[in-house]
Rosetta silent file (secondary structure, phi, psi, omega in degrees, C-alpha in Angstrom):
SEQUENCE: XXXXXXXXXXXXXXXXXXXXXXXXXXXXXXXXXXXXXXXXXXXXXXXXXXXXXXXXXXXXXXXXXXXXXXXXXXXXXXXXXXXXXXXXXXXXXXXXXXXXXXXXXXXXXXXXXXXXXXXXXXXXXXXXXXXXXXXXXXXXXXXXXXXXXXXXXXXXXXXXXXXXXXXXXXXXXX
SCORE:     score description
SCORE:     0.000 S_00000001
   1 L     0.000  137.611 -172.345    4.301  244.274  105.504 S_00000001
   2 L   -89.362  155.446  176.585    5.189  243.989  101.824 S_00000001
   3 L   -85.391  163.630  172.638    2.683  243.411   99.018 S_00000001
   4 H   -55.899  -32.871  179.334    2.561  240.324   96.730 S_00000001
   5 H   -65.755  -34.936 -178.692    3.712  242.548   93.831 S_00000001
   6 H   -73.216  -34.994 -171.958    7.020  243.320   95.515 S_00000001
   7 H   -89.631  -15.100 -178.284    7.758  239.689   96.196 S_00000001
   8 L  -129.247   84.380 -179.350    7.014  238.250   92.757 S_00000001
   9 H   -66.386  -19.850  174.093    8.586  240.192   89.969 S_00000001
  10 H   -72.390  -29.314  177.813    7.573  237.384   87.419 S_00000001
  11 H   -69.762  -37.274  171.455    3.995  238.066   88.332 S_00000001
  12 H   -66.842  -36.262  177.323    4.360  241.734   87.529 S_00000001
  13 H   -63.514  -38.742 -177.345    6.065  240.863   84.270 S_00000001
  14 H   -68.664  -32.538 -176.442    3.122  238.566   83.427 S_00000001
  15 H   -77.158  -31.080  170.551    0.621  241.293   84.239 S_00000001
  16 H   -61.331  -43.381  176.482    2.605  243.715   82.010 S_00000001
  17 H   -59.802  -48.529 -172.439    2.571  241.036   79.161 S_00000001
  18 H   -74.612  -28.526  175.597   -1.150  240.486   79.517 S_00000001
  19 H   -67.229  -40.873  175.638   -1.853  244.329   79.397 S_00000001
  20 H   -61.577  -52.076  177.089    0.332  244.473   76.120 S_00000001
  21 H   -49.961  -47.019 -176.816   -1.669  241.517   74.742 S_00000001
  22 H   -64.913  -42.376  179.749   -4.967  243.244   75.595 S_00000001
  23 H   -66.647  -45.066  177.145   -3.884  246.473   73.950 S_00000001
  24 H   -61.086  -40.601  176.853   -2.740  244.666   70.856 S_00000001
  25 H   -58.008  -45.582  177.224   -6.073  242.697   70.753 S_00000001
  26 H   -57.352  -33.343 -178.886   -7.949  245.946   70.939 S_00000001
  27 H   -74.640  -25.007 -178.493   -5.908  247.384   68.159 S_00000001
  28 L   -66.376  148.064  174.105   -6.854  244.547   65.711 S_00000001
  29 L   -73.277  171.839 -175.542   -9.687  244.926   63.472 S_00000001
  30 H   -68.170  -30.303  175.420  -12.850  242.955   63.955 S_00000001
  31 H   -66.621  -43.983  176.932  -11.971  240.653   60.905 S_00000001
  32 H   -64.602  -43.114  167.543   -8.605  239.949   62.388 S_00000001
  33 H   -59.544  -43.253  169.739  -10.019  239.123   65.778 S_00000001
  34 H   -55.153  -46.967 -177.099  -12.517  236.778   64.206 S_00000001
  35 H   -64.855  -43.671  177.762   -9.731  235.077   62.279 S_00000001
  36 H   -67.635  -36.657  178.319   -7.510  234.661   65.359 S_00000001
  37 H   -64.112  -41.991 -175.616  -10.555  233.413   67.403 S_00000001
  38 H   -69.898  -46.020  179.019  -11.406  230.845   64.707 S_00000001
  39 H   -59.045  -43.808  174.818   -7.762  229.689   64.583 S_00000001
  40 H   -58.739  -45.465 -171.796   -7.610  229.295   68.328 S_00000001
  41 H   -70.141  -37.068 -177.463  -10.808  227.389   68.426 S_00000001
  42 H   -65.718  -41.289  176.621   -9.553  225.091   65.528 S_00000001
  43 H   -60.986  -47.913  177.739   -6.300  224.511   67.627 S_00000001
  44 H   -57.724  -48.526 -173.639   -8.294  223.770   70.824 S_00000001
  45 H   -62.297  -41.656  178.706  -10.594  221.443   68.760 S_00000001
  46 H   -68.283  -41.117  173.173   -7.575  219.555   67.201 S_00000001
  47 H   -61.536  -43.365  175.239   -5.960  219.154   70.581 S_00000001
  48 H   -60.568  -39.488  173.801   -9.203  217.883   72.074 S_00000001
  49 H   -64.594  -52.158 -171.811   -9.483  215.428   69.271 S_00000001
  50 H   -70.296  -29.950 -176.154   -6.073  214.165   69.365 S_00000001
  51 H   -91.130  -30.486 -174.394   -5.892  213.935   73.217 S_00000001
  52 H  -117.468  -39.437 -166.856   -9.419  212.764   74.120 S_00000001
  53 H   -85.880  -53.553 -173.976  -11.554  211.655   71.175 S_00000001
  54 H   -55.810  -47.916  179.486   -9.039  209.835   68.863 S_00000001
  55 H   -66.087  -31.467 -177.660   -7.758  207.307   71.390 S_00000001
  56 H   -74.803  -33.853 -176.612  -11.259  206.445   72.555 S_00000001
  57 H   -63.571  -44.816  175.690  -12.385  206.135   68.812 S_00000001
  58 H   -53.920  -49.469  179.253   -9.401  203.756   68.234 S_00000001
  59 H   -57.737  -44.685 -173.667  -10.553  201.691   71.320 S_00000001
  60 H   -72.858  -29.889 -175.884  -14.017  201.478   70.171 S_00000001
  61 H   -81.114  -23.084 -177.971  -13.218  200.551   66.507 S_00000001
  62 H   -94.341  -15.842  178.363  -10.791  197.696   67.782 S_00000001
  63 H   -58.213  -41.809 -175.899  -13.195  196.353   70.361 S_00000001
  64 H   -62.741  -41.407  175.243  -15.261  194.079   68.253 S_00000001
  65 H   -58.868  -51.726 -175.161  -12.117  192.158   67.003 S_00000001
  66 H   -61.267  -40.913  179.127  -10.771  191.921   70.551 S_00000001
  67 H   -63.316  -39.806  178.094  -14.145  190.658   71.786 S_00000001
  68 H   -59.516  -50.668 -177.579  -14.343  188.061   69.070 S_00000001
  69 H   -57.273  -47.522  179.948  -10.702  186.902   69.902 S_00000001
  70 H   -57.323  -46.973  178.267  -11.645  186.705   73.647 S_00000001
  71 H   -63.582  -36.195  177.526  -14.753  184.722   72.951 S_00000001
  72 H   -62.744  -39.133  178.802  -12.908  182.294   70.815 S_00000001
  73 H   -66.896  -37.930  179.727  -10.330  181.821   73.609 S_00000001
  74 H   -72.083  -30.092  173.949  -13.064  181.356   76.153 S_00000001
  75 H   -62.046  -42.657  179.323  -14.680  178.658   73.983 S_00000001
  76 H   -59.231  -51.468  171.871  -11.390  176.892   73.647 S_00000001
  77 H   -44.791  -51.691  178.770  -10.910  177.157   77.428 S_00000001
  78 H   -55.342  -42.480 -174.370  -14.322  175.721   77.928 S_00000001
  79 H   -70.502  -30.358  178.707  -13.726  172.752   75.608 S_00000001
  80 H   -74.930  -40.174  174.095  -10.408  172.094   77.471 S_00000001
  81 H   -54.968  -48.171 -179.127  -12.227  172.273   80.857 S_00000001
  82 H   -67.512  -38.313  178.861  -14.793  169.830   79.628 S_00000001
  83 H   -66.129  -42.982  174.295  -12.185  167.494   78.347 S_00000001
  84 H   -59.610  -44.137  173.303  -10.324  167.710   81.677 S_00000001
  85 H   -53.788  -46.071 -177.052  -13.613  166.934   83.588 S_00000001
  86 H   -65.913  -36.082  179.725  -14.254  164.019   81.440 S_00000001
  87 H   -64.809  -38.941 -174.727  -10.598  162.679   81.925 S_00000001
  88 H   -70.839  -36.683 -169.632  -10.926  163.138   85.734 S_00000001
  89 H   -83.758   -5.338  175.592  -14.253  161.312   85.698 S_00000001
  90 L   -70.621  145.134 -175.839  -12.857  158.269   83.734 S_00000001
  91 L   -73.228  140.288  177.656  -12.340  155.185   85.847 S_00000001
  92 L   -62.100  154.422  171.216   -8.621  154.205   86.462 S_00000001
  93 L  -117.415  154.928 -177.441   -7.124  151.386   84.672 S_00000001
  94 L   -72.228  162.376  179.562   -4.738  148.712   86.093 S_00000001
  95 H   -58.862  -32.972 -178.414   -1.116  148.839   85.219 S_00000001
  96 H   -70.521  -42.611  177.643   -1.449  145.703   83.022 S_00000001
  97 H   -61.814  -43.760 -177.526   -4.314  147.485   80.940 S_00000001
  98 H   -57.438  -54.084 -179.485   -2.248  150.627   80.735 S_00000001
  99 H   -49.598  -48.501 -170.939    0.760  148.564   79.402 S_00000001
 100 H   -73.797  -26.460 -175.896   -1.436  146.845   76.775 S_00000001
 101 H   -77.874  -31.602 -174.969   -3.086  150.112   75.691 S_00000001
 102 H   -76.166  -38.434  177.375    0.236  151.896   75.350 S_00000001
 103 H   -62.836  -40.605  178.603    1.763  148.840   73.406 S_00000001
 104 H   -68.673  -42.221  175.768   -1.130  148.773   71.052 S_00000001
 105 H   -59.446  -37.293  174.763   -0.984  152.655   70.426 S_00000001
 106 H   -68.003  -38.435 -176.910    2.747  152.315   69.753 S_00000001
 107 H   -71.918  -25.930  172.505    2.221  149.558   67.311 S_00000001
 108 H   -70.265  -35.405  179.063   -0.296  151.773   65.512 S_00000001
 109 H   -61.520  -38.967 -179.922    2.359  154.524   65.600 S_00000001
 110 H    84.286 -150.828 -170.690    4.760  152.255   63.718 S_00000001
 111 H   -57.500  -38.702 -171.611    8.521  152.736   63.116 S_00000001
 112 H   -65.141  -12.989 -174.967    8.817  156.225   64.627 S_00000001
 113 E  -125.809  136.422  172.333    8.104  154.964   68.261 S_00000001
 114 E  -126.972  125.097 -171.470    9.834  152.581   70.609 S_00000001
 115 E  -108.473  136.555  176.373    8.175  151.999   73.942 S_00000001
 116 E  -126.920  123.235 -176.300    9.841  150.945   77.144 S_00000001
 117 E  -108.783  127.623  177.708    7.605  150.155   80.157 S_00000001
 118 E  -134.306   89.996 -178.627    8.826  150.305   83.723 S_00000001
 119 L    60.969 -119.994  177.573    6.123  149.816   86.303 S_00000001
 120 L   -92.308   22.921 -179.933    3.974  152.935   86.501 S_00000001
 121 E  -131.022  151.277  174.015    6.169  154.850   84.094 S_00000001
 122 E  -135.035  140.149 -178.556    6.603  154.609   80.320 S_00000001
 123 E  -119.975  125.938  179.494    9.302  155.954   78.070 S_00000001
 124 E  -115.116  115.720  173.920    8.509  156.515   74.307 S_00000001
 125 E   -94.702  131.809 -172.102   11.471  157.126   72.173 S_00000001
 126 E  -113.096  137.502  174.041   10.622  158.986   68.796 S_00000001
 127 E  -137.392  116.112  179.630   12.502  159.113   65.578 S_00000001
 128 E    53.679   58.087  176.367   11.130  161.187   62.605 S_00000001
 129 E  -101.664  146.485 -179.389    7.663  161.450   63.910 S_00000001
 130 L   -99.129  156.417 -178.634    5.190  164.085   62.529 S_00000001
 131 H   -51.363  -35.630 -179.465    2.955  166.089   64.868 S_00000001
 132 H   -72.021  -42.483  168.985   -0.236  164.472   63.724 S_00000001
 133 H   -57.842  -48.027  175.186    1.105  161.023   64.539 S_00000001
 134 H   -67.760  -35.137  170.712    2.280  162.122   67.935 S_00000001
 135 H   -64.802  -39.430  174.347   -1.001  163.816   68.790 S_00000001
 136 H   -57.991  -52.294  177.602   -2.986  160.665   67.843 S_00000001
 137 H   -61.193  -36.417  177.818   -0.698  158.553   70.067 S_00000001
 138 H   -68.520  -36.889  173.687   -0.941  160.937   72.945 S_00000001
 139 H   -55.716  -54.605  179.469   -4.828  161.008   72.683 S_00000001
 140 H   -55.863  -45.990  177.028   -4.742  157.259   72.676 S_00000001
 141 H   -61.098  -39.998 -178.722   -2.360  156.994   75.579 S_00000001
 142 H   -73.278  -38.972 -178.644   -4.450  159.381   77.661 S_00000001
 143 H   -72.786  -49.023 -175.180   -7.709  157.769   76.853 S_00000001
 144 H   -83.699  -33.022 -178.281   -6.697  154.126   76.902 S_00000001
 145 H  -110.780   -0.501 -179.064   -3.934  154.054   79.516 S_00000001
 146 L    55.744   35.544 -176.284   -4.905  157.172   81.536 S_00000001
 147 L   -89.743  149.572  175.322   -1.253  158.083   80.925 S_00000001
 148 E  -134.614  140.777  179.442    0.016  161.740   81.218 S_00000001
 149 E   -67.800  124.361  179.061    3.180  163.282   79.951 S_00000001
 150 E  -115.453  -15.071  176.712    5.540  164.206   82.925 S_00000001
 151 E  -156.725  141.790  178.340    8.635  165.024   80.809 S_00000001
 152 E  -144.991  147.034  174.048    9.244  165.571   77.087 S_00000001
 153 E  -145.236  115.660 -173.393   12.249  166.405   75.057 S_00000001
 154 E  -132.219  138.582  171.954   11.747  166.969   71.352 S_00000001
 155 E  -125.249  132.696  174.528   13.913  168.246   68.535 S_00000001
 156 E   -77.313  128.730 -176.712   12.840  169.155   65.040 S_00000001
 157 E   -99.619  -40.660  172.461   15.028  167.220   62.664 S_00000001
 158 E  -149.065  168.614 -174.876   13.518  168.436   59.350 S_00000001
 159 L   -59.175  118.528  177.607   10.454  170.404   58.524 S_00000001
 160 L    85.684    7.033 -179.154    7.601  168.602   60.009 S_00000001
 161 E  -129.368  139.992 -173.899    9.523  165.757   61.681 S_00000001
 162 E  -131.399  149.253  168.490   10.723  165.403   65.275 S_00000001
 163 E  -123.344  148.572  175.557   12.978  163.178   67.303 S_00000001
 164 E   162.378 -157.652 -176.276   12.930  162.912   71.101 S_00000001
 165 E  -149.442  152.964  178.178   11.435  161.129   73.971 S_00000001
 166 E  -121.253  131.565  163.741    8.319  161.244   76.273 S_00000001
 167 E  -103.455  135.464 -179.031    8.105  160.022   79.849 S_00000001
 168 E  -124.372  147.734  170.206    4.547  159.249   80.991 S_00000001
 169 E   -99.825  138.654 -172.185    3.046  158.531   84.304 S_00000001
 170 L  -113.326  152.628  162.671    0.376  155.757   84.222 S_00000001
 171 H    64.668 -129.588 -160.262   -2.678  155.053   86.323 S_00000001
 172 H   -67.160  -17.530  175.707   -3.342  156.196   89.803 S_00000001
 173 H   -67.111   11.158 -175.093   -0.786  159.180   89.753 S_00000001
 174 L   -48.976    0.000    0.000   -3.397  161.174   87.887 S_00000001
């Protein structure tokens, strides 16, 4: 049976290199050994800092901003959930009432909007409408007519103005 030394020449070379290092270490003065030990300790400390502590430190320092952002998102989602619950709880309106509410909202929208009513659907064509006007119209359509947008096609024609169309479902199809 052969020994491990005979099968692993690289192991023998490693042992020889280790013996050489030990003899060189022993030949160094106490001052040189302390200096090399200090340098090695600094390198190990720097490696430990960059691999273990620095990433954790960055995570801890960015955590408050991330928490604040997530809390703001959670509050916004809660507001939307409350609004959705209130809309679900609202009593349905008849098609005639929905048509009247959409017609009144479109009249307040003015020239940018042209409304076309077809049973339980409504089509709003828009020309040069700004987002504030459109948002107000949509809020009024949702609250007064219980309408919801089922299709939208909008194009920005100039800064702050849009052209397009909205298709809304009315009443019981909530």
